[in-house]
Structure formats: structure tokens, C-alpha cells
C-alpha positions, 0 to 999 in steps of 0.5 A: 429305885429307892428314895434314899438313893435317888438324886435331887430334892423336894422343897417345901416352897418353890423357888421365887420365880416360879408363878404357874403350879406346874412350874412351882410344883416341878421344881418342888418336887425334884424334877428338874433343876434351873440352869439358866434361862428357860435351860434346864436339867432334869432329874430322874423323875422328869426324864422317866415321865419324858421317856415315857411320853417318847414312848407314845409318840413312838408308837403312833408315829410308827403305826403312821408309817414314821420311820425314824430318823435323827438329824444334827443339832448344828446346821451349815447356814446355807440350808437356811439361806437355801430356803431363805429362813435365814435372813427371815428369822430374827435373832430367836436363831441361834447363829454363830460361825465355826473355827475354820470361820464358816456360817452355822445354827442350832436347830430351832426346827428341821425342815431344812434337814428333812430336805437334805436329807431326803432331795437326793435319795427321794428321786422317782414318784414311786418313792413317795410317800413317805414320812421321816420324824425324829425325837431331838433336842433344839433351841429357840432363843426365846425372848419370853421364857416363862412358867419351867418347861412351858415355854424355854430356850432347849428343848426336846421336840419331836417333829415329823416330815411327810412327803407327796407327790399330791395335795389329795394325798397331803390331805389324806396323810394330814387327816391320818397325823390330826387322828395320830396326836389325838390318840398320842395325848389322849394316851399322854392323861391330857384331858381338856385338848382341843384342836384350832385353826391357826397361822402358820408364821414362819412354817408357811403353808396354807393349812395349819392347827394347833392343839391346845390344852385348854389353861388359863395359864397359857399364853394363846388365846382361843376363839371357841363356839359351843353352838356348833364346835368351830374353834381356833386360834386368836391369829387365825379367827374370821371376823363377821360383821354385820353392819346397818347401812344408814343414809348417806349424808355430805362429807363433812369436816369439823373442828374436834381440837385436843380430840385425837383418839376415836373413843373422845373424837366420838363423845365430842360429836355424839356418835356412837365409836361403832360409827366411826372409822379408825387408823393403825399404821404399821411400819413395813421391818424390810425398809419402815415405810408405813402401812395404814390399816383402816378398822371400825371404831370399836375392833382391835387389828389383829397383827399377825392378819395384816402382816400375813395379807400384805406378805411381809413383817411389820411392826407398830409405827414410830411416827415422825414429822418428816412421814406427813401423818398427823398422830390422831387424826388419820383418816382415809381420804387426802391422808398421807401417800403410803399402802392402806388396806381396810377391815372388811367391817369398814364393808358397805358401811355409811356416814363416818367419823374419822380423821382428816389429816389435819390436826384438830380436824376430823370427818363426818359423813364418811362413805368408802363407796364414794369417798374411797373408790379403791379400798382394799378389803381384807379381814384383820380384826381381832376377835373379840367374847360374843362375836358371830360365829365363821361356822355357825353364825350365831353372835356365841364367840367364847374367847378361852386361853390355852398351851400349845401342845402340838402343832400341824401344818400342810406345808406345800412346795415352800421347802422344795420348791426353795430347796431345789428337790425334785422328782421325775414323775410318770411322765418323767417331768420333774416336779417338786414334793408337797410337805407336811409336817407336825411337832410335839414338845415333850417338855411341855406336854408333861408340864402342862398335864402336871400342871392340868392334873394337879392339887395343893400338894403336888403333881397327880400324874396319869398312869401312863407318864408316872414315873413310877406306877407304884409308890412303896412307903415304909413309915418304920424302917426301924421296925424288923416286921414293917421292914421285911414286909416293905422289902417284900412288897417292892421286890414281889412287885418289880419281880412281877414288872411293876415300876415301883419306888421305894421310900426307904427313909427313916424319916417322919411320916408326916414328910414322907407323905408330902414328898409321896404327894410330889412326887404324885405316883398314882397309887400309893402302897403303905406297911405300918405298924398298925398294918402290919397288925392288921395283916394288911398293906394301906393302898390310896390313889394319888387322885383319892378315888380309892383307899382300902386294905389288901390282904398281905398274902398276894397284895403285890398280884392285887396291885400289879391288878391295879396298875393293869387297870388304870393303864385300860384308860390310856390305851 
């Protein structure tokens, strides 16, 4: 490809809304163009990167006995009504009505479509196990689109769905997919990737993992143990608290005028915040009924955990006068008649301070074993830096940020049961297949690798996914000798099967090199009057690991061998 023919421009400065490096570099470098919030067109360089990621993914999915299929983007709402997700998913799901009055949705994920495809075909135990996958466009009306391709509304995704007759077989195949994901990210050139236990969210299922690329711009918060390797998403990380039991004291109501926060009450009473019982109030989405979560005063509630424990969606409460809840003074003794959950941090601990459910009053001496005998305990706390590791028991948990670049779920029978997909086992008994699902966002992976591998001047693409493998820079296309050498090198490399971008424009060397940095191509071959005088081609690597001359005779073969050597790193 000649740069003179390449559609797209490269810019010195990024658009004003680009606050993340990968977004800025890909916008400046002519990889993509903004169309609407969270919706982008890809120019040729961006598309070539994504196609190479697709090829890696297809190779790994095919090795895992995957069968590539293609589901529609537009689906009848009736499928989603069968699964129950038409009502349970919020406005992220794009709903519409076609010209015939049929309710439709745009696919943000395709579990329903996978079941629909297989349920009338895989009717015997002999048809199992199998895995189907696709690479397809999806639409999710993401309210927080940001960071270019990192978080978008329209995106291309690889999603795969496996079907099994036993949990043992699902677990066997889940391990195969886990390894395939490790291979994909390694082959694509992603470096700092870890797998973490995660919350299954709207997908359902008991076991799930996310693959995270560690990055300070990531939206996901991760709990990691440097000692034993334990890792989990903040939403799924178990919090273990070791409390010191102290002698109980009588429950005593005390005046705390104007002290409506844990910190203010603790200071007023001269007590430790850790020896207080804090109330956090939520409401059930379905009917706005109240739920009170009690937790140790120095900890925070992880909203995902009570949602999962309760089995219904919740949101932070708006407390009204008629609710009977006294904001700032809520406690479990004589409290409002609502659903309550107690965090494990309060288990077995006595002599606490808590609200007295009366303005300007608190209790001292709360002993939950004595005063709230029917307390319902669960892990609903948010993990924190220095917390006790659930794996090794050491207080060494560190908190890091990450970008989710892939996820895998053990779905169980959530969708097959809801959508009445059955097969006959060896005894002729109808059973529900057990499912797993496995997803990777292609654009997000490309942008995440750019975020991880770049310098101040542009991306540093791994050879395995770079838009081209070599860039030839002709610094003097008006010089017949230089031009002839550059043209020959370009032709020779292409004849050898090397992917080449040839900058044949009559522009200043500084501008050409600035554009070359933005292209981020791993190997750069420069032809100039100086190299022509010496009878060489100047070759350098984009990551600055090598710079030197190769003799003109055999230059194309030498560069081809360099490409091959780099590609070996990603096998």
C-alpha cells in the first residue's frame, strides 16, 4: 500500500475530547473516525489490525473444536422474553418496533440466539458436546461511552457458546477456553494480562472469569495478592475480617445531638469507628421497597454483592419521611420493618455503637448475638488495600486498575431451561443442556494494546497485529536513484510476501517520520541520498530496540527474515 493512496489523515494534535492515550493516538493516526457517541468508523489501518486479531481468535477457536456461525444483529423480542432478559435488562438493550408492529431488539449479546439455533437440532445426548462461535457486530446503548474504542456502543465481538450434558464436561471445556484466551492475548501482543474471578452480572451463572489488562486508565478495580497470586474483580473479591471480641456491655441509649455520621458520632463518643455499626439503605428496583445493609463503620458496601445475595436489582435509596427511616440514626434495634442484611464484618463482635432510630440518639453496647438474634449475615463489603487475602490469609491485598478485554462464564442451565431447550439422555429422559459462554471485544483489545504499547509519538504495534509489517520511507522521491531503490525494495518485499506500507510522498523527512511513528509499524526501512551513497538501507525498529544498515543487495530478504524473527515471539 502506498501512503499517497491511503485514505485518512494524521494530525499533530488529537481532538479535544481525547483524554486517554490510545484514543488520542488512534484518532491522530488515521485509524478511526468519530460518527456518534460511542460509534466509530475504521479506516484501513484500524481495520487491518482488527482483521489480524480476528484471525488469531478464529485459529484458537477452531483449535478448540469451535464451529463458526453467524447470528442476526436484529432479533425478535420474543426470544428475549423467553429468557426473561427483555424486562430485566435496562435501557442498554436497544428495543424497537418494525414496520409490521413486531417488537424487536438489537443484539448486545447472543445467548438467546445460540439457544434458538441449537435447540431443535441438538436433541440427543449423542449430539453433545459442541461449541458455536461468531464474530459479529453488537449494539449496547452504553451510558458511559468513553476512551475511543475502549468503551463504545457499537462494537465487534467474538462470542462463543458451548453446550454440555454435565457440569464435569463444562468444567473440562471451560479450562480449554481459559487456555485459548491466554494464547489469544499472548499472540496478539498484550503483555500485562491477568485473569480474575468476576461477578456474572446479567449473564448469570455461578463461575466466571475476566481477563484484565492492567492499566491505570481501566474502569475495573481489581484485588490482587502479590504473595499467592489470588486475583478478583472488586465486585467478586471476598472480604475476610478478623474481629477482636470484647466484653459485652448493656445496651444504652445516649444523646448525640446533630451527629448524623459515623465519624461524627465516633468522635463525639470517643469510640473507634471500627466499633460501630453503619447502615446503608437501598431500594428494590421492582417496587422501591427498602433494604437496609448493616456493616462495620470503617468499611463500605459493594453494591453488587447485596444485589447478588438478595437476587434482585437494587439502587441507592431516596429516604422519605413516610418511610419511617431516620436518616443518620438507623440501627438494627427497634429499626424499620424492612429487609435487612448484616455484613460478615459484624459477626461475633460486641459493644458497638449504632443508630437508635430516633433523631439525635444512638445506642452504645450493641451486641448482635444478644440484641439481634435473627441477624442474616453475608459478605457485602468492598475489599480494600491491605485486606486479608482469601487465598493465603495474609493482609497484603493490593488494589489495581484494569481494562476488561475478555470474559468467560459457566452459565449452567439459565438459558436452556428458560427457553425450554432439552435433549434425551441415554435413558430417554429429557434434560436441559448446560452452557458456557466466552467473549472478546476486538476493537477494545486493539485499543488496549495501543494503550499498553505506545510512546509520546505513536503506537508501537506488536508484529502479530500491526497494520503492516514494514514501512519503507522514501525521503527523496525526486531523486531518481533514491526513488528507484525505494520502489525496488517495495516491490521485492511484496514479492516475498511481506506486508509493506510505502511512503512515496514528496514531503519533508520530519513530517514523514512523524507519520511513521503514528502508523506504529514494527520495522522501518529508510532510503535517502545518504543511504544511497553508502549502498545500504537504514533499518530501525519502532520500539527502538535496533537500528542499523543492511546492504542493498539482499536487503529485502534480510528484512523478511527480521519480520519472521519478530513473528516468532507471538507463536
